[in-house]
N, C-alpha and C positions, 0 to 999 in steps of 0.2 A: 728622932732617927727615922730615916726613910724605910717604909715597909714595901717590899716587893709583892705585887699581887700575882699569884701563880696558881692558886687552888683551882682544880677542875680542868685546866688546859690540856694536860696530857691525856686524860680520859676522853675528852672531847675529840682530840686528834685521832684517837682510835676509831670513833664513829665516823669522822670525816674521811680518813684514809680507806676505811673498809666500805665506804659508800652507803652507810646506814642513813636512812632518811628520817628526819624529825617530822612529826605531824605539825601542821601549820599553827595550831594553837599553843604548842609547847614553846617556851622560851629556853634556849640552850644555856648551859653554864658558861659557854664561851662563844664568841662571835667570829665569823669569817669576814675580814675586811680587806677589800682590794686596796693595795697601797699604790701610790703614785697614779691614781686614776686620771685618765685623759692624757697621760704622758707616755710617749713611746720610749721605753728604756732598753738600751742595748745590753745593759748589764748592771750588776750591783756589787757593792762591797759591804761586807758584814763584819762588825767588830764588837767585842765585848769581853767580859770575863770568860774563862774557858766554858764553851758550850758544846752540846751534843749535836752532831750532824748525822742524821739518819738518811742513808742513801738507798733509794729503791731502784732496783735494776733487774729486769728479766724475772719478775715475780719473786725476787729475793731482796733482802735488806742487809745492810751493813752499817755499823756505827763507828764514827770517828770523833775524837775529841779535838777541838781546835778553838782558837780565839780570834782568828782572822781568816776570812773566806771570801773568794771572788766567785761570782756566778754570772753566766751569760748563756745565750742561746747558741747551741751547736747543732745545726741540722735538725731543727724541731725537737731537739732533746735538751735537757738541762745540763749545761757544762759547768763544772766546778773545778777550781784550782787548789790543789793540795801540794805543798812542797814544790812549787813552780811548774807542776805538770797539770795539764788540763785533762779531765776525764768526763765521761758522759753518764747521765743517769736518766731514768724515767721521771723521777721527781725527787725533791730534797725536802727534808724537814729539819729545822733548827730549833732545838729545845734548850732553854736556859732558865735558871732561877734568878738571874741578874738582868739588868737592862741591856738590851741589844740595840746597837746603832746600825741602821741600814741606809746606805747612800747609793743613789743611782748615778750613772755616769754623767748625768747633766749637773751633778753637784748638789741635788736636793737631798737632805738628810732627814731621817725620822728616828726617834728613840722610842722603843716600845718595851713594855713588860708583858711578855707572853711568848708565843712561838711564831715561827715563820715557815711558810710552805712555798716552794717554787715548783711550778708545773706549767705545762703548755695547755692552752685552750684556744681552739679556733686559730691556730698558727701564731698565737701570741704567748710569749713567756710572761707569766703572771707571778707577782709577789703578793702573797696573801698572809696577813697577820691573823693569828688565832689568839683572841684576847678575852680574858674575863671581862664581864660587862663593866665593872667599876674601873678597870684599867682603861678600857675604851672611853668611858665617860670623862675621865680626867683629861684626856686629849681633846675631847669634844668641847668641854667647857672652856678650856684654854684657848682653842681656836675660834670658837664662836663669839667669845666675849673680848678677846684681845686686851686692849688698854682699859676696859671697864672693870675696875678692880674693887670688889667689896665681897666679903665672905657671904653675906646674906643674898646678894645677887647671884653669886656662884652657886649657892645651894638651890635657889629657884631655878637656875638654868640646868643644874644637874637633874632635878626632878623632871623638867621638860624633856631633856635629852633621853632620860631613862624611859619616860612615857613613850617617846617616839620610837625608840629601839625595841621596846616590848611589842609594839604594834607592827613594826616594819623589819624585824630582824632577818626575814627571808625575802626581802624586796626583790632581789636579783636571783637568788637560788631557786625560787619557785618557777623561774623561766629557764632553768637549766644551767645557770652559771655556777662555777665552783666557789662562789663567795656569796654572802648574804647581802652585804652593803658595800658601798664605795667610800673612799675617804674624802670625797668632794661634795659640792652642794646638791648633787643628785640624792644624797642621803643626808648626812651631817658632816660638816667640816671636821676632819681629824688629822692633825699634823704631828701626832705622837706626843710624847711627854716633853715639857720644857727643860732646858739645860739648867736654869736657876733652881737650886735645891730648895730655897726658901719658898719660892712660888709653887714648886711641885708639892711640897709638904702641905701647904695651905689648900691647894686644889684637892689633894687626897683627903684632907679633913672635910672639905665641903661635900665631896662625893660620898665618903663613908658615913657621914652624919645623916645623910638622907637615904641610906641603903634600903633598897626594895620599895621606896616610896614613889608612887606615880600619881598623876591626875586622872580621875575617872569621871564618867558621866553618871547620871542618876541610876543607871543599871549596873554600875560597877565596872564598866569597860573602859580601857584606855582611850582618852580623847585624841583627836588630831592636834598634837602639841605644836601649833604654829606660833611663831614669834617674829619680830622684825626689829630694826634698829631704832626707829623713832616714829611715833604715831602722829606728830604734829599737833597734838592736843585732843585727838579723838580717834579711838580705834574704830574699825568698821566690821560689820557682820561678815562672816566667812562667805556667805552667798553672793556678796557683791564682787568677789574676785574668783572664788572657786565654787564648788558645790556647797550648799547650805549645810551647816552643822549646828544643832541646837545649843551646843556647849560653847560656841564661839560667837559672841554677840558684841555689839558696839558698846564702848565705855567712854564716857567723858574723862579725858586724861590730862589734867593740868600739870601732872608731874613731868610730862614730856615737853613742856614749854621751857624756854631759856636753856636749851641744850645745844651742843655743837651742831647737831643735824636737824634742828627744828625747822629751819627755813632754808630755801634754796631758790636759785634763779637759773634759767637757761635761755639762751638766745636761739631762736629757730627762724629759718628762712620763711618769709611771709607767704610766698607763692606755694611752697611745699605744704605749709599749714593749711592754706585755703584749699589746695587740691585734695588733701586728705579728708577735710570736712565735706567738700563738694562730693567726692566719691562716696563718703559714708552716708550721706543723706540723699544722694541722687539729684542734686541741684547744681546748676551751672555756677562755675567760679565767678562769673560776671554778675550774678544775681545780687542786687544791692542789699536785700534783706539778709541774705546769707553772709555777705561781707560784714555788715554791721554786727550781726550775731557772732560770727567767728572771731572778730577782732575786739570784742568787748565782753567775752564770756567771763563770768565771775563765779566763784565758788566759795562764798563766805563760810559755809560749813560743808562737811563731806557729803557728796552725793554719789550715786552709783552710775548714773547715765548723763551724757550730754543730750539734750532734747531740742529738736528743731522741727517746727511744723508737724507735730504729732508723731515724729519718728525719733527713735532712741538709738544711741551708740554707747556701748560700755566704755567707761573711762579707762578701763584696763587696756583696751586696744591702743589708746593714745600713749599710755605709758610705755608699752612695748614697742610701738612704731618709732617713737621719738626718743627712746632710751631715757625716760624721765625717772627721777628718784621716787616719785609716788604718783598716785592718781589725783591728789589734792592740789589743784593749781588754778590760777586765774590768768587772764591775758592782759598784757600791757601793750597797746599798739604804738610802736615807735615810728618816727619819721624814717622813710627809706625802705630798705628791702627786708627788714627783720622785725620780729616781735619778741617780747620778753615774756616768758612764762614764770610767774612767781608762785612758788609752791611751798608746801609744808609737809614735813615728815620724810622718812626714808624707809622704803620697803612696801610690802603689800598692806600693812596697817592692821593685820589680824593678830589677836592674842597679845602677848607681852611685848611692850616697848622696852628694849634693853636699856636705853638711856633713861627712860622714865623709871624703870626698875632700879637703876643705880641711884637716882635722886631719892626714891623712896627709902632705899637702904641707908643713904647718907642722912636722911631725916630720922632714922631710928626704927623704920619698919622691918619686921622679920621676913624671912623667905616665905613663910606661910601667908603673911599679910599681903606680900607682893603678888603671890599667885591667886589669892582670893580676890584681889582687886581686879586683875586682868582676866580672870576666868571665874566670874561669879556663879556660873551655872555648873561648876565642877567641884570636886572635893578630892583632897589628898587621902590616899589609902595605901596600906601595905599590900603589895601584890604577891 
C-alpha cells in the first residue's frame, strides 16, 4: 500500500511563511523546490483529494477546502478561481495529505506529496513545492535514472541524491530566492512522482531503505556527489573538469563497457575544427604540423588536455564548443569537408556511471558495493 510522506511539511511552512531563516549548516525537514524551472507559466491547475487552500491577503489569512483550483497572475498578485470567480491574494498555500497534481498551461504535469506555495518574486509568479526530503528524493531518482531499472542502483542513486541535497539545500535561497533548489539540472532533475503505482512503491522502498544515509569524506562531511551516464570504461578525477576534490578520483570501469552509451560518433566540419584548434594554440590554420596533429589526434585512454608544441588546451572546452557527449574522443580524418570524432562515454565522467552501476546491480552487486567502487575515497554514514 502506498504511504504518503507528509511529516514535517506543515511546521516547515510556518518557518517559510514567517520568513524565519535556517542557518546554512542545518538541513531542513522539508525542501523548497521551484517547480517548472526555466518555463514561463501563465497559470496552473491543481487537482487532488480535498485539500486545504490557505489564502494570504492584506496580512490576514483565510482557509478554503477544495479539490480543484486554478491559479494565475493577476496584476502582480496571485489570482485563484473558486466557483468560477477569480479573486486576488498576496500568496497561496495548498496543504494536502494526499498526492497533488499540478499542471501548467503548457500541459506539463507534476505529481507531488507535500505542499504548494504560489507567490510573486521579481515580477514572476512562482510555484514552489514544499517537500519532505524523502518525497523529493523519490522524484529525483525517478527522473535521473529513467529507464535504468534496478532496486540496488536506485538505492545508490538515492544516497547520492540525498548527499547532494544535504550539501546544497540552500543553493538558491542563500542568494535571496524564495526556494532552495530548482527542479531542473541546475540542481537535480525532479519531475514529481510517477503515475505507475508499482514503480512508485519500489522507488519509495529504495529511498526509505537508505533513509538518512549519505556519502562522506574522511572528515565526515558530505562529498560532492557527482555522477554521469557512462564513463566509457574509465572515470576521471574531478579536477580534470571542475575543481579538484580528493573524494572524486579516477576509477578503471569495465562495467561501463558494452552499454548503450559506451561509444559515440559525431561528424564535425573540418575547417571549424581546424580553426578552433588554431585559435586555441595560436598557430595558423595553414601550418602543416598543426593540420597533421589536429586531424590525427588520438586518445586511447582518458587525458585532461590536448597538447601541441608545449601548449595545453583543456578537453572540456572541446566538449562544450562542439556539444560532444564526453571529452574522451579521437579524430578520424575523412575525405572532403568533414572529420569524424569517435568517442567513449556520456557526461563529464566523474563519480558513478549510471549505466555501469546498472550492470553492477545486474551482476548481483549491492548499492553499498556500487558506491564503494565509484567513490573509493568516501564512506556511507548516517547523517
